[in-house]
Phi, psi and omega in degrees: 000163175247134180285130176242123182236137170281112182248122182048046177084000186234123176303123191229122172288128182239127186269152178159178181255196183289340182245011178288133178278156176299320178305310181298323180292321179293315181293325178296336178271005180091003178272081192263010174298320174282135189241163168261113174258303185245336182065020175221016172081023178255341188252340173081002183291345183261007193295140173224169175261141173235147181272122178239153180297139173218090187065235177267003185242212183231145175240128176277122176234148179266138178221164177276111182294339184286339182261338185281121176282136185306312185296342179285343178263009184299128180081000184269190187221130187230145170233129181258173182302326178296326182282347180281315181200178181233167177303334180267346179213079182295147171288153178308321180293323178293319180299310185295318178298322181292312185288336183257013177070033182274010182217131175244278179291330176086358181300313185274348189301312179304326176294315177302317179303317181287318181293324177295318182295321176301318175289322178306318181266007183300126183297136178085358181297129188230146177302136175092347175293147184053027178069012187247148179303318180266005184075012184287125177271110182296344176294346175296341180252014185295342185255010178250119181253146177231124181267350185231324185287318188095150193273341182304305178297331178289319176293321176303318179295321181296312183291342179278346183292132172268214177260152180303145174293149181304331178264014178299124182293325182281334167296316179297325180296332178292347179278346179260159180298150172285150175302136177282138176300138179245153176300135183229138173220108183239128177246118184226165181299335181263011176137178176251151180226125178234134165248100183295150181280344183209166178297311180304317180300315182298313182299318180298322175295319182292321181294323181277340182231078185303335182270009184293150175264125178272125185242130175242263179281336182072013181291338175265311180292328176299326176293318181296320178297316186282310188269330179249005177054037176294146178219138177249140177295330178216134172246126181247114177273125186236006187292339183265003180291122184304325180297339182259007184240026183279159176208120181229140175228102180242180178291344185258328186200168167244131180249114185248114183301133182292340185262000176283137174295155178299328177291320179295319176300316185297319180293318183292324180296323179056032179076013185283345171239099186308324180296316178294323178297326174288336181276320186312307185295342183264356177274103176049235184226172177297321177304314180292314188291344174286345177243323184293152179236162177295318181295324179289317181296328174284319186291333177289339176055035175291138177289347176249017172299144183277336183283327180303314177304321181290311185289330173295318180296328179275002182055045183283156174241155181253125177268115176256150179224134181220188178303335179271000183106188187272157174216155186237133185232133174299137180309321182300335181256001187285316185272133187243349182180183179302112184056032176233146180221177177281351180299126174282156181300339181262014180244161175235150171279119183268317185197171172239127176256125179248113186287155176244154007280159180272141177292142188276334183259109188222158174193152174238120182247120177242119178263114181210169180286336172241152181287325182231159176054051182216165175272140186278147167275319176219140174229141184221130172250130180245140169211110188234150171239128179235124181231128180057032179078008181241135176286113179267341181204137181215125178229127181224123178253145186232146172222150178086009185236004183202181178289341179225158166298153183204165176271142175274072190292330177291318178294320180300318180295328178282345177272309190297132180082001181250155181290147180279075187232169181298326183288319175299313181294326178293319179295316183290324175300320176299320176293322179300318179297342181257010181286145173072192180226069185295148182246159170268132179214194183286349180269319183193156175277163177297322182291324180294315178303313177300318181295321178293327173300311181298312181294332183297321177290321176297321179294319180300316179303316181292318176306327182271011177098001180282164180237124180271000000 
């Protein structure tokens, strides 16, 4: 079969295999505005717009074309920098970058333009929002890097943007529904790609092919495909399955679908879980969060994944579904070894359940070489309850200090039942610094990781109004 994607308003057959990226397919068609810079979703030179559902209409979101597998876009809709404007009729984002000196070598510019356009068309953007005249959120550009222009003129261009004109064609396009994901079955020399039409079909495929690669956002697998030339005999795309896109908020729990993108989750949460609100901006970049899923981040079982420390602090459970039905596993028991979990080959992560009530004192500390868009050396999630000056509940999740994410049970025990004082916190901080079995690598030494654990609790205490 041939993959068909609506590119810049025109249904376009795109050739390629099961592991061909959207970037490679677009460039093969002569759309060379999107570039390959890093091939791992860190530079944004490959950014394009994709049409995603927004109620009964469409939302334009920017994604890394270098990480998106072409078959996953079958039936979808994409806009590249060439589709935004022409030399004789520049798009507002292109115009502002040009007149404000926002481009020198120009290599990164088409990616910036697409990320800027996604924010330009963001529903509800209002003047004054994010402290900007046009309401432009500069975090929309957090995944786009520029090595020569410098960011001030780029920020100037972003802040100069007004609102789209009423006759803007891409604005008008948002009033119509986004293309619905369609069932896909591609057999190619480099492997097979299936987007099953239903959950039972997906589970049957996994049961029949235990070595199949489960694909949601592809932000991890895409890196393996590009940099390590990994190939899977069968890829099963599950991000569109309704059962994996649930969202519930009840008096007892929050149920977060494993197939929802992190950006979608962030919008649906609306700040109702402060610990997750603190975590979202520090997870990679907006480009990545527009594709990455909670299920994918847990399923890779990386010891430096950013979601496990937060979810461990929230005492989350993982809902798995297989041929025999669903089962629920505490996240603390989910990881069994380095990049290993209790999920069976014929199971999918369906959702994450966060119990209520939520602890009121929370924080997420990510220690990395950059504040945003970086891999953590150490990550710590805190969730505490203090009543009458006494710690009645303490949950601390850790990442980057062992082969798996883990709870800091020794430090928790030293906090619970004790007064919320500097002496108590110092004792617990020393225990926290001895948690796990940190290693020395190119990101940090074992001693540095241990020191950061200890300092993290001290910092948290001060953040909550304490004095050391």
